[in-house]
C-alpha positions as CSV (number, residue, x, y, z in Angstrom):
1,M,-17.8,23.4,0.1
2,R,-15.5,25.1,-2.4
3,S,-12.6,24.9,0.1
4,R,-13.1,21.1,0.5
5,E,-13.3,20.6,-3.2
6,V,-10.1,22.5,-3.8
7,T,-8.3,20.5,-1.1
8,S,-9.6,17.2,-2.6
9,L,-8.5,18.4,-6.1
10,V,-5.0,19.3,-4.9
11,L,-4.7,15.9,-3.2
12,I,-5.9,14.1,-6.4
13,L,-3.4,16.1,-8.5
14,L,-0.5,15.3,-6.1
15,V,-1.3,11.6,-6.0
16,T,-1.7,11.4,-9.8
17,G,1.5,13.4,-10.4
18,L,3.5,11.1,-8.1
19,A,2.0,8.1,-9.9
20,I,2.9,9.5,-13.3
21,W,6.5,10.2,-12.1
22,I,6.9,6.7,-10.8
23,N,5.5,5.1,-14.0
24,L,7.5,7.3,-16.4
25,A,10.7,7.5,-14.3
26,P,13.7,7.5,-16.6
27,N,15.8,5.7,-13.9
28,E,15.2,2.3,-12.4
29,T,15.2,3.8,-8.8
30,V,12.7,6.3,-7.4
31,L,12.9,7.4,-3.7
32,G,15.4,4.6,-3.1
33,R,13.1,1.9,-4.5
34,D,13.7,-0.3,-7.5
35,V,10.6,0.6,-9.7
36,R,11.2,-1.8,-12.6
37,F,8.2,-3.8,-13.7
38,R,8.5,-7.4,-12.6
39,L,6.9,-10.2,-14.6
40,G,6.2,-13.7,-13.4
41,L,7.4,-17.0,-14.7
42,D,4.4,-17.4,-17.0
43,L,5.1,-14.1,-18.8
44,Q,8.9,-14.0,-19.0
45,G,10.3,-17.5,-18.1
46,G,13.0,-18.2,-15.6
47,V,14.6,-21.0,-13.7
48,Q,13.1,-24.1,-12.0
49,V,15.2,-25.9,-9.4
50,L,14.4,-29.2,-7.7
51,L,16.2,-29.5,-4.4
52,R,16.6,-32.8,-2.5
53,T,17.7,-33.5,1.1
54,S,20.8,-35.5,1.4
55,E,19.7,-37.1,4.6
56,A,17.3,-40.0,4.9
57,D,14.1,-39.7,6.9
58,T,14.2,-35.9,7.2
59,P,11.5,-34.7,9.6
60,R,8.6,-32.8,7.9
61,E,9.2,-29.9,10.3
62,D,12.8,-29.5,9.0
63,L,11.6,-29.5,5.4
64,E,9.0,-26.8,6.3
65,T,11.8,-24.7,8.0
66,A,14.0,-25.2,5.0
67,R,11.3,-24.0,2.7
68,G,10.9,-20.8,4.7
69,V,14.6,-20.2,4.7
70,I,14.8,-20.6,0.9
71,E,11.8,-18.3,0.4
72,R,13.6,-15.6,2.5
73,R,16.7,-16.0,0.4
74,V,14.8,-15.8,-2.8
75,N,13.1,-12.6,-1.7
76,A,16.5,-11.2,-0.9
77,L,17.5,-11.8,-4.5
78,G,14.7,-9.3,-5.6
79,V,12.8,-12.1,-7.3
80,G,9.0,-11.8,-6.9
81,E,6.1,-14.2,-7.5
82,T,8.3,-17.2,-6.8
83,V,7.0,-20.7,-6.2
84,V,8.7,-22.4,-3.2
85,Q,6.8,-25.6,-2.2
86,L,7.4,-29.1,-0.9
87,A,7.3,-32.0,-3.3
88,G,7.0,-35.4,-1.7
89,N,8.8,-36.3,1.5
90,D,12.3,-35.0,0.6
91,R,12.2,-32.4,-2.1
92,I,11.5,-28.7,-2.6
93,I,10.5,-27.1,-5.9
94,V,11.8,-23.5,-6.5
95,E,10.7,-21.4,-9.5
96,L,12.6,-18.1,-10.1
97,P,11.2,-15.8,-12.7
98,G,13.5,-13.6,-14.7
99,V,16.7,-13.9,-12.6
100,D,19.7,-12.1,-14.0
101,N,22.3,-14.7,-13.0
102,P,20.7,-18.2,-12.6
103,D,24.0,-19.9,-11.4
104,E,24.5,-17.4,-8.5
105,A,20.8,-17.7,-7.6
106,V,21.0,-21.5,-7.4
107,D,24.2,-21.4,-5.4
108,S,22.6,-19.1,-2.8
109,L,19.7,-21.5,-2.4
110,R,21.4,-24.8,-1.8
111,G,24.1,-23.8,0.8
112,T,23.1,-24.5,4.4
113,G,24.6,-21.2,5.5
114,R,26.7,-22.5,8.4
115,L,29.7,-20.2,9.0
116,E,32.7,-21.4,11.0
117,F,36.1,-20.1,11.8
118,V,38.5,-23.0,12.2
119,D,42.1,-23.6,13.4
120,S,43.9,-24.7,10.3
121,Q,47.0,-25.7,12.4
122,G,49.2,-23.2,10.6
123,Q,48.1,-24.3,7.1
124,Y,46.9,-22.0,4.3
125,I,44.2,-24.2,2.8
126,P,43.2,-23.3,-0.8
127,E,39.8,-21.6,-1.4
128,G,37.0,-23.9,-2.2
129,T,38.5,-26.9,-0.5
130,L,36.0,-29.2,1.2
131,I,37.1,-30.0,4.8
132,R,35.9,-31.6,7.9
133,T,35.4,-29.6,11.1
134,S,34.7,-30.5,14.7
135,S,31.2,-29.0,14.3
136,S,30.5,-30.8,11.0
137,P,32.8,-33.8,10.7
138,D,30.6,-35.6,8.1
139,P,29.7,-33.1,5.4
140,S,27.5,-34.2,2.6
141,L,29.3,-34.9,-0.7
142,S,27.9,-33.2,-3.8
143,E,27.5,-34.9,-7.1
144,T,30.3,-32.8,-8.6
145,T,33.1,-34.2,-6.3
146,T,35.1,-37.3,-7.0
147,I,35.4,-38.0,-3.3
148,T,33.2,-40.9,-2.2
149,D,34.1,-41.1,1.5
150,V,34.3,-38.2,3.9
151,T,37.3,-39.7,5.5
152,Q,39.2,-38.9,2.3
153,L,38.8,-35.3,3.2
154,G,41.6,-35.6,5.8
155,P,41.8,-34.6,9.4
156,I,39.2,-32.8,11.4
157,F,40.0,-29.2,12.0
158,Q,38.9,-27.6,15.3
159,S,36.1,-25.2,15.1
160,I,36.6,-21.8,16.8
161,T,33.1,-20.6,16.4
162,D,29.6,-22.1,16.3
163,G,27.4,-21.0,13.4
164,A,24.4,-20.7,15.8
165,D,26.1,-17.8,17.5
166,L,26.2,-15.7,14.3
167,D,24.3,-12.4,14.6
168,T,22.4,-12.3,11.4
169,N,21.4,-8.6,11.9
170,A,25.1,-7.7,11.7
171,V,25.7,-9.5,8.4
172,Q,26.0,-6.7,5.9
173,P,27.7,-6.0,2.5
174,A,31.0,-4.2,2.9
175,F,34.3,-3.4,1.3
176,S,37.6,-4.3,2.9
177,Q,40.2,-1.6,3.0
178,T,43.1,-3.9,4.0
179,G,45.4,-6.1,1.9
180,V,47.4,-5.5,-1.2
181,A,44.3,-5.2,-3.5
182,G,42.4,-2.9,-1.1
183,N,38.7,-2.0,-1.4
184,R,37.7,-5.6,-2.1
185,P,34.1,-6.8,-1.8
186,A,33.5,-8.2,1.7
187,V,30.8,-9.4,4.1
188,A,30.7,-7.9,7.6
189,F,29.8,-10.3,10.4
190,A,29.5,-10.5,14.2
191,F,29.4,-13.4,16.6
192,R,27.8,-13.4,20.0
193,G,28.2,-15.3,23.2
194,A,30.8,-18.1,23.5
195,S,31.8,-17.9,19.9
196,A,32.8,-14.2,20.3
197,T,34.9,-15.1,23.3
198,S,36.6,-18.0,21.6
199,L,37.3,-15.9,18.5
200,A,38.8,-13.1,20.5
201,S,41.0,-15.5,22.5
202,F,42.2,-17.5,19.5
203,T,43.1,-14.5,17.4
204,A,44.9,-12.8,20.3
205,Q,47.1,-15.9,20.8
206,N,47.8,-16.5,17.0
207,V,48.7,-13.2,15.5
208,G,50.6,-13.8,12.3
209,Q,49.1,-17.2,11.8
210,P,46.4,-18.3,9.3
211,M,42.8,-18.8,10.4
212,C,40.4,-20.4,7.9
213,I,36.9,-19.1,7.2
214,V,34.6,-22.0,6.3
215,L,31.1,-21.9,4.9
216,D,29.2,-25.1,4.6
217,N,32.5,-27.1,5.0
218,R,34.1,-25.2,2.1
219,V,37.0,-22.9,2.7
220,V,36.1,-19.3,1.7
221,S,39.6,-17.9,2.6
222,C,42.5,-18.4,5.0
223,P,43.6,-14.9,6.0
224,Q,46.5,-14.1,8.2
225,I,45.5,-12.8,11.7
226,N,46.8,-9.3,11.9
227,A,45.1,-8.3,15.2
228,A,42.8,-9.8,17.8
229,L,39.1,-9.7,17.0
230,T,38.2,-8.6,20.5
231,D,34.5,-8.0,19.9
232,G,33.8,-11.0,17.6
233,T,33.3,-8.8,14.5
234,G,35.2,-8.7,11.2
235,V,34.8,-9.0,7.5
236,I,35.1,-11.8,5.0
237,E,37.0,-10.8,1.9
238,V,35.8,-12.3,-1.5
239,S,36.9,-12.0,-5.1
240,S,33.7,-10.5,-6.6
241,E,30.5,-8.8,-5.7
242,G,28.5,-11.8,-7.0
243,E,30.3,-14.1,-4.6
244,R,29.8,-11.6,-1.8
245,D,26.0,-11.5,-2.5
246,T,25.8,-15.3,-2.5
247,I,27.5,-15.5,0.9
248,L,25.6,-12.6,2.3
249,N,22.3,-14.2,1.3
250,Q,23.2,-17.5,2.9
251,L,24.3,-16.0,6.2
252,K,21.7,-13.3,6.7
253,Y,18.5,-15.2,6.0
254,G,19.1,-18.2,8.2
255,A,20.8,-21.6,8.1
256,L,19.1,-24.5,6.5
257,P,18.3,-27.2,9.1
258,V,19.2,-29.9,6.5
259,P,21.7,-29.9,3.7
260,L,20.1,-29.8,0.2
261,V,21.5,-31.0,-3.2
262,I,20.3,-29.9,-6.6
263,E,18.6,-32.8,-8.3
264,T,17.6,-30.8,-11.4
265,S,18.0,-27.3,-12.6
266,R,16.5,-26.1,-15.9
267,S,15.5,-23.0,-17.7
268,V,11.7,-22.5,-18.2
269,T,10.3,-20.6,-21.1
270,A,7.3,-18.4,-20.7
271,T,4.1,-20.4,-20.7
272,L,2.6,-17.5,-22.6
273,G,4.4,-16.5,-25.8
274,Q,5.1,-12.9,-26.7
275,E,2.2,-12.9,-29.1
276,S,-0.2,-14.2,-26.4
277,V,1.0,-11.4,-24.1
278,E,0.5,-8.8,-26.8
279,A,-3.0,-10.2,-27.5
280,S,-3.9,-10.0,-23.8
281,V,-2.8,-6.3,-23.7
282,V,-4.9,-5.5,-26.8
283,A,-7.9,-7.4,-25.4
284,G,-7.6,-5.4,-22.2
285,I,-7.4,-2.1,-24.0
286,V,-10.4,-3.0,-26.2
287,G,-12.4,-4.0,-23.1
288,L,-11.6,-0.7,-21.3
289,T,-12.4,1.3,-24.4
290,V,-15.8,-0.4,-24.7
291,V,-16.5,0.2,-21.0
292,A,-15.5,3.8,-21.3
293,L,-17.8,4.3,-24.4
294,F,-20.7,2.7,-22.5
295,M,-20.2,5.0,-19.5
296,I,-20.0,8.1,-21.7
297,L,-22.9,7.3,-24.0
298,F,-25.2,6.1,-21.2
299,Y,-24.3,8.5,-18.4
300,R,-22.8,11.3,-20.5
301,L,-20.9,13.9,-18.3
302,P,-20.7,11.7,-15.2
303,G,-19.6,8.8,-17.5
304,L,-16.8,11.0,-18.9
305,L,-15.6,12.0,-15.5
306,A,-15.7,8.4,-14.3
307,T,-13.6,7.4,-17.3
308,I,-11.0,10.0,-16.3
309,A,-11.2,8.6,-12.7
310,L,-10.5,5.1,-14.1
311,I,-7.4,6.4,-15.9
312,V,-6.3,7.9,-12.6
313,Y,-7.0,4.5,-11.0
314,A,-4.8,2.7,-13.5
315,L,-1.9,5.2,-13.1
316,I,-2.0,4.8,-9.3
317,S,-2.3,1.0,-9.4
318,F,0.6,0.6,-11.7
319,A,2.7,3.0,-9.6
320,I,1.9,0.9,-6.5
321,Y,2.8,-2.3,-8.3
322,R,6.2,-0.9,-9.3
323,F,6.9,0.8,-5.9
324,I,6.1,-2.1,-3.6
325,P,7.1,-4.0,-5.9
326,I,4.5,-6.6,-7.1
327,T,5.4,-9.2,-9.7
328,L,2.7,-9.3,-12.4
329,T,1.6,-12.7,-13.6
330,L,-1.5,-13.6,-15.7
331,P,-3.6,-14.2,-12.5
332,G,-2.3,-10.9,-11.1
333,I,-3.4,-9.1,-14.2
334,A,-6.8,-10.8,-13.9
335,G,-7.1,-9.5,-10.4
336,F,-6.3,-6.0,-11.6
337,I,-8.9,-6.1,-14.4
338,L,-11.5,-7.6,-12.0
339,S,-11.0,-4.6,-9.7
340,I,-11.5,-2.2,-12.6
341,G,-14.9,-3.9,-13.1
342,L,-15.7,-3.3,-9.4
343,A,-14.7,0.3,-9.7
344,V,-17.1,0.7,-12.6
345,D,-19.9,-0.9,-10.6
346,A,-19.4,1.7,-7.9
347,N,-19.8,4.5,-10.4
348,V,-22.9,2.8,-11.9
349,L,-24.5,2.6,-8.4
350,I,-23.8,6.3,-7.8
351,F,-25.0,7.5,-11.1
352,A,-28.2,5.4,-11.1
353,R,-29.0,6.8,-7.6
354,L,-28.3,10.3,-8.9
355,R,-30.9,9.8,-11.6
356,E,-33.5,8.5,-9.2
357,E,-33.0,11.4,-6.8
358,Y,-33.3,14.0,-9.6
359,R,-36.5,12.5,-11.0
360,R,-37.9,12.8,-7.5
361,G,-37.6,16.5,-7.8
362,R,-34.3,17.4,-6.2
363,N,-32.0,19.8,-7.9
364,I,-28.9,18.3,-9.6
365,R,-26.5,19.2,-6.8
366,N,-28.7,17.8,-4.0
367,A,-29.3,14.7,-6.2
368,L,-25.6,14.2,-6.5
369,E,-25.0,14.4,-2.8
370,R,-27.9,12.2,-2.1
371,G,-26.8,9.7,-4.7
372,F,-23.4,9.3,-3.0
373,E,-24.9,9.0,0.4
374,E,-27.5,6.4,-0.6
375,S,-25.1,4.3,-2.7
376,W,-22.2,4.3,-0.2
377,P,-23.5,1.4,2.1
378,A,-23.7,-0.9,-0.9
379,I,-20.3,0.1,-2.3
380,R,-18.8,-0.2,1.2
381,D,-20.3,-3.7,1.9
382,S,-19.3,-5.1,-1.5
383,S,-15.8,-3.8,-1.2
384,V,-15.3,-5.2,2.3
385,S,-16.6,-8.6,1.3
386,T,-14.2,-8.6,-1.6
387,L,-11.3,-7.6,0.6
388,I,-12.2,-10.4,3.0
389,T,-12.1,-12.9,0.1
390,S,-8.8,-11.5,-1.1
391,S,-7.3,-11.8,2.4
392,V,-8.4,-15.4,2.7
393,L,-6.9,-16.2,-0.7
394,F,-3.7,-14.5,0.2
395,M,-3.3,-16.4,3.5
396,F,-4.2,-19.6,1.7
397,G,-1.5,-19.0,-0.8
398,S,1.0,-18.1,1.9
399,S,0.2,-21.3,3.9
400,F,0.4,-23.7,1.0
401,G,3.2,-22.0,-1.0
402,V,0.9,-21.2,-3.9
403,S,2.2,-17.7,-4.7
404,I,0.1,-17.5,-7.9
405,I,-3.0,-17.3,-5.8
406,Q,-1.3,-14.7,-3.7
407,G,-0.6,-12.5,-6.7
408,F,-4.2,-12.6,-7.7
409,A,-5.4,-11.8,-4.2
410,L,-2.9,-9.0,-3.7
411,T,-3.7,-7.2,-7.0
412,L,-7.4,-7.6,-6.4
413,G,-7.2,-6.3,-2.8
414,L,-5.1,-3.3,-3.7
415,G,-7.3,-2.6,-6.7
416,I,-10.4,-2.5,-4.4
417,I,-8.7,0.0,-2.1
418,V,-7.6,2.3,-5.0
419,S,-11.0,2.0,-6.7
420,L,-12.7,3.2,-3.5
421,F,-10.5,6.3,-3.6
422,T,-11.1,7.0,-7.3
423,A,-14.9,6.2,-7.3
424,V,-15.7,8.0,-4.0
425,V,-13.1,10.8,-3.9
426,V,-12.0,11.5,-7.5
427,T,-15.3,11.1,-9.3
428,R,-17.2,12.9,-6.5
429,T,-14.7,15.9,-6.6
430,F,-14.9,16.1,-10.4
431,L,-18.7,16.1,-10.3
432,R,-18.9,18.7,-7.5
433,M,-16.7,21.0,-9.4
434,A,-18.5,20.4,-12.7
435,I,-22.1,20.9,-11.5
436,P,-21.9,24.7,-10.8
437,L,-21.0,25.2,-14.5
438,F,-24.4,23.9,-15.6
439,S,-28.0,24.8,-14.9
440,D,-30.9,22.4,-14.2
441,R,-32.0,23.0,-17.8
442,Q,-28.8,21.3,-19.0
443,T,-29.4,18.1,-17.1
444,W,-29.3,16.1,-20.3
445,L,-25.5,16.2,-19.8
446,F,-26.2,14.0,-16.8
447,G,-28.4,11.6,-18.7
448,V,-31.5,12.4,-16.7
449,D,-34.9,13.8,-17.6
450,R,-37.3,14.9,-14.9
451,H,-40.3,14.8,-17.3
452,S,-39.9,11.1,-17.7
453,S,-40.9,10.7,-14.1
454,S,-44.4,10.7,-12.8
455,S,-43.3,12.6,-9.8
456,T,-43.8,16.4,-9.9
457,A,-42.9,17.3,-6.4
458,T,-39.7,19.3,-5.9
459,V,-37.5,18.2,-3.1
460,Q,-34.7,20.5,-2.0
């Protein structure tokens, strides 16, 4: 028994110590993970973008695919608790909480992500120029261009590669070691199949000539071919790391099936002001304090140990939120607080059963073990039913793009799992180690009184 208790205590101390380390880490990175707290749009504001397809009668399936691609790109930006959902027959709403650079984030969303290498016929075309290619002869014109007819873009340049042959797994951030500048930000790429063969053949026959790299019909650069790209791989040099990240995001997480234009883009303030957030925190602290006082006054020593277990629960939960990471919104915080209530319920069941067993004549240790055994089925069944509900809510939010529901379901589900650990393992270990320090004559510390029971039998 003692060996098992010592092992459990060591496990509790290790888990709690790791949680404290993550929560109080002086750096933003722990074990290679970004552990900054992330707040949702309702708590810190952000950007709301309305995207519209530039093609009439876009199939619903293409819009659904586009929504999925945008969601993957948003996740790559490190933005959590986003809202990416369809609006009507031709629009997609995107909400980005707390983005550091809204312009770059918006740019990475709207590009279709179609990469081409084209034969520029010996011309060095300026960066940013909108051109026509044999794979995309009719590019959509954005609202910012003065061109009203695609034929004004000039001749069609022959495409060397097909964007569908791009190996997205090979798209990685890099630094180019060539050129006058040297060590410039770049994006590594690799083509497969026919595109790799065409790229190798063209570069071998045109050493010393320019070849333009085109993304969504806009020229990224027109480097000079210094050697044949025999295996279909290379790097795209850019001028800044921000530009590199935008291109990387567009290429790596899939091409949009339809081009999208930005209909509106606006900053959104937090729906809850700072005072409201502070008031919510105060209310939460007051609520937890009242619960702790109730547990201590009514259940005495077990209540005190359960309160310590709840503190361990909070430390572990916040560490998990930071490590995964999970973006906290008001519904997410509600899920966390609800799981605290369920953790308290588990302790109440255990302690109430402990009292009953002691009043039946058992000594305090046997009453404790019996209390845990008898209350476990109820704790297990209620926790499983809540986890099932959380899973249904999470899948519902995933299917319909309602990520606020997902946030609530995720924090509630994780809270249930952590509360099982703290209620069954932490509280039980603390009580097992505390009981030998007291005799049966000091059972007032456990809030029980054998004389109040009509039973006089002693059960060992």
